[in-house]
N, C-alpha and C positions, 0 to 999 in steps of 0.2 A: 303456435306461433302466431304474431299480431301483423296487422297489416303493415306499419312501421318498419319493422323487422325486414320483410320480405320484398320492400319497397327500396331499400337502402343497395341491396345488390346490384338492382335494376339502375340505379343512378349512376353508382360505378363503374359498372358496365358501360353504360352512355359516355361518359368521360373517359374511360380506357378508349372506346373505338374512335372517339374524337379524336384522342392523342394520337392513336396510331392512324389515322386517316391524315392528320397533319405531317406527321414523319415522312409517309408516304409521298406524300405531295411534295415535301422539301427534297426527299432523294431523288423524285422524278425529275425536280427542276433542276437540280445539280447535275444529274447525267446529261439532260438538253444542254447544259449550259457549260458542260466540261473540255467541249471542243475550243472553247474560248483561251487560245494561246498567243504566240509569237505572232501567226497569221494575221489572227484576229487585228491586234495591235498593227501592223504594218499595214492592214487594210483599212484601219481606221486612221491610220496617219494619211493613207490614199486619198481619201475620202473629207479628211479635213483639208488638206493641201488643193484638191482639186474645188473643195467651195469656195476656196480664197481666190484661186487661179481667175476661174471663168468670169465672176462677176468683174474683175478687174481689166483681164483681156477685153471683154463685151464693153465696158467703159471706153478703155483706151481707142478700139477701133470703131465706136460711134464718134467718139471726139473728133476721132481723124477724119470720118467722114464729113461731119458738121463744118469742120475747120477748110475743107477743101470746097464745100459747098455755098460757105458763107461768107461775106466780106466785110466782116465786123472787127471790131477790135480786139473781140472777147477769144481767150484762147481756150478751146473746149477740150483738146486732148488731155492736158493736166489734170483739169477740173473733173471730168469724167473718170479718169483713170483713179483719180483718189475716191470718188465716190463710190467707184465700183469694188476700192480695196476695204473701204467701210463696210459696205455691204457684206462684202467675202468674210472680213472678219467676225461680225457680227453673226453669219450665217455659222462659220465656225464654232464661236460660243456657243451657241444653240445646241449645237453638235454635241460639242465635251459637256455642256451641263447636263444634258440628258443620259449620257454614258455615264456619269458620275453619278444620278440618281440611281439608276439601273443597278451599279456597283453596289451601291450603299445599301438599298434595297434587297440583295442577294447576301450580301454579309449580314443584317439583320435577319434574315430568314435562317441561316446557318447558325445563329448564336441562340436562338429561339428554342 
């Protein structure tokens, strides 16, 4: 037997071992992520809702405080309420994009 014939099974073993390792890693990841269900979805809706509500309320409260303290012609309540709403929507959009990326990556891992 020459060296080329004896080296070939070793290369196949390395490839087989790497495939087994990749499959095991995917199975472990699937087990960790299998708990995502209805409760995860409800929790995510709550997280997104609060990420919009908190900046909106903070903007309104700061605007009310400025309107009470200031003597100007500007109405800060509505302005800061809208600014808080925009910031909250951008924050919620960030969370949705992040979760969407994770879902797509997990689907790609399952397809491999």
